[in-house]
ROLUM-934615 format. One line per 3 residues: number of its first residue (from 1); their letters; for each residue z negated, x, y negated of C-alpha. Coordinates in Angstrom, 3 decimals, decimal comma, always signed. Last residue first. Layout:
<pts>
NUM> a> Z/X/Y | ... $
</pts>
This chain:
<pts>
276> xxx> +37,037/-12,851/+15,851 | +34,431/-10,616/+17,867 | +32,439/-9,704/+15,266 $
273> xxx> +32,057/-13,545/+13,925 | +30,931/-14,254/+17,880 | +28,845/-11,235/+17,911 $
270> xxx> +26,525/-12,071/+14,729 | +26,029/-15,792/+15,595 | +24,978/-14,987/+18,797 $
267> xxx> +23,069/-11,910/+18,239 | +21,102/-14,129/+15,344 | +21,055/-17,385/+17,693 $
264> xxx> +18,844/-15,483/+20,197 | +16,732/-13,915/+17,549 | +15,490/-16,785/+15,788 $
261> xxx> +12,286/-17,317/+16,749 | +11,431/-13,858/+16,675 | +12,725/-12,963/+13,867 $
258> xxx> +10,834/-16,095/+12,123 | +7,518/-14,585/+13,181 | +8,390/-11,406/+11,791 $
255> xxx> +9,322/-13,172/+8,331 | +6,179/-14,591/+8,447 | +4,117/-11,826/+9,552 $
252> xxx> +5,457/-9,028/+7,031 | +3,354/-10,355/+4,130 | +0,237/-10,054/+6,581 $
249> xxx> +1,028/-6,276/+7,776 | +1,767/-5,280/+4,005 | -1,745/-6,623/+3,173 $
246> xxx> -3,786/-4,640/+5,862 | -1,398/-1,459/+4,565 | -3,328/-2,019/+1,328 $
243> xxx> -6,520/-3,153/+2,161 | -6,996/+0,171/+4,478 | -5,083/+2,426/+1,743 $
240> xxx> -7,564/+1,321/-0,692 | -6,135/+2,909/-4,305 | -7,437/+4,625/-7,420 $
237> xxx> -5,408/+6,003/-10,278 | -1,732/+5,934/-9,451 | -3,073/+2,242/-8,071 $
234> xxx> -1,957/+0,476/-4,945 | -3,269/-3,154/-3,960 | -1,201/-4,321/-6,979 $
231> xxx> +2,029/-3,769/-5,871 | +1,613/-5,785/-2,645 | +1,039/-9,064/-5,603 $
228> xxx> +4,853/-8,708/-6,539 | +5,631/-8,335/-2,517 | +3,589/-11,632/-2,054 $
225> xxx> +5,664/-13,831/-5,317 | +3,856/-14,278/-8,406 | +4,182/-17,596/-9,744 $
222> xxx> -0,139/-18,281/-10,575 | +0,021/-14,686/-12,459 | +2,750/-15,699/-15,423 $
219> xxx> +5,412/-12,879/-14,913 | +8,021/-14,187/-12,543 | +11,649/-13,214/-14,227 $
216> xxx> +10,815/-9,745/-13,982 | +8,599/-8,773/-11,008 | +10,383/-11,634/-9,206 $
213> xxx> +13,661/-10,125/-9,670 | +12,783/-6,687/-9,050 | +10,827/-6,934/-5,911 $
210> xxx> +12,782/-8,149/-3,257 | +11,409/-8,424/+0,198 | +11,570/-12,636/+1,266 $
207> xxx> +14,918/-12,413/-0,340 | +16,615/-9,714/+1,774 | +14,842/-10,827/+4,591 $
204> xxx> +15,413/-14,284/+4,295 | +19,157/-13,671/+3,395 | +19,243/-11,228/+6,777 $
201> xxx> +17,438/-13,775/+8,989 | +19,147/-17,005/+7,876 | +22,182/-15,568/+8,149 $
198> xxx> +21,921/-15,063/+11,834 | +20,818/-18,951/+11,671 | +23,543/-19,992/+9,749 $
195> xxx> +26,320/-18,037/+12,307 | +24,601/-19,309/+15,590 | +24,132/-23,139/+13,712 $
192> xxx> +27,840/-23,515/+12,518 | +28,885/-26,098/+15,101 | +26,835/-28,438/+13,336 $
189> xxx> +28,589/-27,927/+9,960 | +31,922/-28,277/+11,232 | +31,515/-31,673/+12,744 $
186> xxx> +29,115/-34,425/+10,879 | +29,155/-32,701/+7,539 | +32,353/-30,833/+7,548 $
183> xxx> +34,463/-33,819/+9,290 | +32,470/-36,538/+6,847 | +33,675/-34,298/+3,889 $
180> xxx> +37,942/-34,126/+5,486 | +37,457/-37,704/+5,783 | +37,408/-39,092/+9,122 $
177> xxx> +39,592/-41,636/+10,567 | +39,719/-41,223/+14,144 | +42,749/-39,493/+13,854 $
174> xxx> +41,119/-37,019/+11,322 | +38,398/-36,208/+13,925 | +41,188/-35,491/+16,371 $
171> xxx> +41,991/-32,822/+13,876 | +38,734/-31,620/+13,276 | +38,380/-30,541/+17,053 $
168> xxx> +41,736/-29,103/+17,331 | +41,146/-26,961/+14,359 | +39,179/-24,536/+17,173 $
165> xxx> +36,324/-22,933/+15,398 | +36,333/-19,138/+16,224 | +38,168/-18,451/+12,521 $
162> xxx> +35,008/-20,190/+11,012 | +32,623/-17,358/+12,529 | +34,282/-14,674/+9,968 $
159> xxx> +34,310/-17,212/+7,277 | +30,535/-17,345/+7,315 | +30,031/-13,958/+7,463 $
156> xxx> +31,794/-13,369/+4,574 | +30,756/-16,373/+2,961 | +27,186/-15,589/+2,916 $
153> xxx> +28,176/-11,659/+1,571 | +29,743/-13,271/-1,580 | +26,833/-15,677/-2,201 $
150> xxx> +24,019/-13,187/-2,338 | +24,345/-12,806/-6,032 | +24,863/-16,219/-7,483 $
147> xxx> +22,147/-17,359/-4,954 | +19,672/-15,168/-5,826 | +20,137/-15,761/-9,019 $
144> xxx> +19,959/-19,808/-9,125 | +16,640/-18,772/-7,159 | +15,292/-17,061/-9,576 $
141> xxx> +16,588/-19,678/-12,575 | +14,459/-22,878/-10,251 | +11,569/-20,566/-9,701 $
138> xxx> +11,240/-20,330/-13,535 | +8,830/-18,119/-15,222 | +11,797/-16,522/-17,260 $
135> xxx> +14,847/-18,074/-16,480 | +15,764/-19,776/-19,986 | +19,099/-19,452/-19,849 $
132> xxx> +19,009/-16,513/-22,783 | +16,238/-14,783/-20,324 | +18,411/-15,430/-17,535 $
129> xxx> +21,767/-13,937/-19,475 | +19,637/-10,585/-20,369 | +18,256/-10,196/-16,548 $
126> xxx> +21,986/-10,618/-15,270 | +23,556/-8,042/-18,128 | +20,524/-5,448/-16,851 $
123> xxx> +21,011/-6,017/-12,467 | +24,597/-6,167/-12,460 | +25,242/-2,700/-11,875 $
120> xxx> +22,297/-2,424/-9,512 | +23,422/-4,675/-7,317 | +26,125/-2,788/-6,558 $
117> xxx> +29,554/-4,617/-6,558 | +31,557/-4,211/-3,265 | +30,408/-7,320/-2,246 $
114> xxx> +31,425/-9,621/-5,462 | +34,709/-8,129/-4,552 | +34,955/-9,969/-1,126 $
111> xxx> +33,821/-13,085/-2,459 | +36,893/-12,680/-5,241 | +39,353/-11,646/-1,746 $
108> xxx> +38,127/-14,860/-0,431 | +39,420/-17,174/-3,690 | +42,310/-15,259/-3,251 $
105> xxx> +43,422/-16,570/-0,279 | +42,010/-20,112/-1,396 | +44,469/-20,180/-4,090 $
102> xxx> +47,163/-18,405/-1,892 | +47,291/-21,154/+0,839 | +45,427/-21,463/+4,177 $
99> xxx> +43,070/-24,113/+2,939 | +41,674/-24,571/+6,400 | +39,957/-20,549/+6,583 $
96> xxx> +39,455/-20,957/+2,543 | +37,927/-24,583/+2,338 | +35,449/-24,348/+5,430 $
93> xxx> +34,316/-20,665/+4,289 | +33,383/-22,445/+0,862 | +31,656/-25,434/+2,221 $
90> xxx> +29,607/-23,363/+4,742 | +29,061/-20,842/+2,010 | +27,881/-23,483/-0,146 $
87> xxx> +25,614/-25,083/+2,508 | +24,166/-21,838/+3,984 | +23,318/-20,343/+0,676 $
84> xxx> +21,311/-23,195/-0,912 | +19,160/-23,267/+2,876 | +18,500/-19,524/+1,872 $
81> xxx> +17,402/-20,084/-1,660 | +15,286/-23,012/-0,816 | +13,560/-21,388/+1,619 $
78> xxx> +12,931/-17,906/-0,146 | +11,859/-19,524/-3,364 | +9,675/-21,846/-1,081 $
75> xxx> +8,231/-19,432/+0,996 | +7,677/-16,556/-1,563 | +5,711/-18,725/-4,315 $
72> xxx> +3,712/-20,538/-1,191 | +2,408/-17,099/-0,042 | +1,627/-15,741/-3,510 $
69> xxx> -0,370/-19,057/-4,026 | -1,967/-18,669/-0,125 | -2,263/-15,148/-0,458 $
66> xxx> -4,532/-14,344/-3,558 | -3,111/-10,688/-2,612 | -6,185/-9,994/-3,058 $
63> xxx> -8,463/-12,620/-1,183 | -5,925/-11,859/+1,915 | -6,454/-8,196/+1,333 $
60> xxx> -10,018/-8,104/+1,515 | -9,876/-10,358/+4,978 | -7,152/-8,079/+6,241 $
57> xxx> -9,600/-4,736/+5,427 | -12,545/-6,830/+6,844 | -11,040/-6,809/+10,448 $
54> xxx> -12,408/-3,176/+10,469 | -11,791/-2,451/+14,390 | -14,124/+0,372/+15,433 $
51> xxx> -12,894/+3,764/+16,819 | -9,317/+3,444/+15,452 | -6,838/+4,676/+17,220 $
48> xxx> -5,126/+7,750/+16,326 | -1,610/+7,925/+15,112 | -2,228/+8,998/+11,202 $
45> xxx> -4,786/+11,306/+12,649 | -8,569/+10,843/+12,203 | -10,914/+11,774/+9,299 $
42> xxx> -9,846/+10,540/+5,731 | -8,688/+7,021/+7,399 | -12,178/+7,201/+9,427 $
39> xxx> -13,991/+7,204/+6,284 | -11,894/+4,317/+4,720 | -12,198/+2,062/+7,559 $
36> xxx> -9,321/+1,263/+10,850 | -7,443/-1,472/+11,506 | -5,255/-1,304/+8,396 $
33> xxx> -4,614/+2,308/+8,854 | -3,641/+1,538/+12,373 | -1,055/-1,220/+11,287 $
30> xxx> +0,593/+0,762/+8,849 | +0,970/+3,867/+11,038 | +2,832/+1,571/+13,423 $
27> xxx> +4,970/+0,232/+11,002 | +6,066/+3,694/+9,984 | +6,516/+4,617/+13,509 $
24> xxx> +8,718/+1,310/+14,543 | +12,066/+2,385/+12,963 | +11,759/+5,485/+15,013 $
21> xxx> +10,735/+4,167/+18,226 | +13,775/+1,939/+17,883 | +15,881/+4,580/+16,895 $
18> xxx> +15,029/+6,827/+19,985 | +15,252/+3,272/+22,069 | +19,097/+3,138/+20,696 $
15> xxx> +19,880/+6,648/+21,704 | +18,724/+6,563/+24,852 | +20,487/+2,973/+25,703 $
12> xxx> +23,692/+4,482/+24,673 | +23,391/+7,341/+26,784 | +22,245/+5,217/+29,958 $
9> xxx> +25,775/+2,765/+29,008 | +28,211/+5,859/+28,934 | +26,250/+7,340/+31,902 $
6> xxx> +27,186/+4,027/+33,722 | +30,963/+3,954/+32,754 | +31,126/+7,390/+34,217 $
3> xxx> +29,872/+6,646/+37,294 | +32,323/+4,072/+37,834 | +31,364/+0,129/+38,124 $
</pts>
């Protein structure tokens, strides 16, 4: 390995390390605030360690968030939407890549156009449409809207990965008598595991942390998600920042655990699609 190449890799590692530290700073401050008492928060530096850990902040945040109920709401919406997105994007990508005619190529351009349209542009008509269709206080309606707005990106990523799958495997299945649908379910879909894991993390993070859609469509207190409940911990007049940041930490833990368990497949799915 040349010295020039070694220096280049070293510089890249330094840049990545600096960026990682910058991203971790807000999380570190939130964690330290969550472990401090209100008095210590005022008198100490944001980066100073707590003199005494206040676990009561997490207990209060757990109760204020109605954590069990709001976690269940968030998990149901996120898991349902992501599962549908993986299935639908996989089927669409399979049709686009193996179709090979103008219709399927045009369909792919249609999905690409959906990525280019800003989310804020369609939000007002989406709310009007959702209201007319009875999506207010309706889990299925919110899931439908998440699938509709996230499907273009999912198809784009899934199509890039689908191109790396050898067609000869499917041809062998056709020779053995498999139909197109059975070939997709039995052979192609299991091979999409790496990109499905990558999309699961990306889409779960997006849907789990979304605030606007649940705020507008799920007004019933028993149906609110974690992000909406977090907002109730921060008031314009009086806020207990210790409890508020403890609530943020509690809400972030599930998605952090998901990433830790799926990061290996996440990297593989992204790099294989990009390589093609």
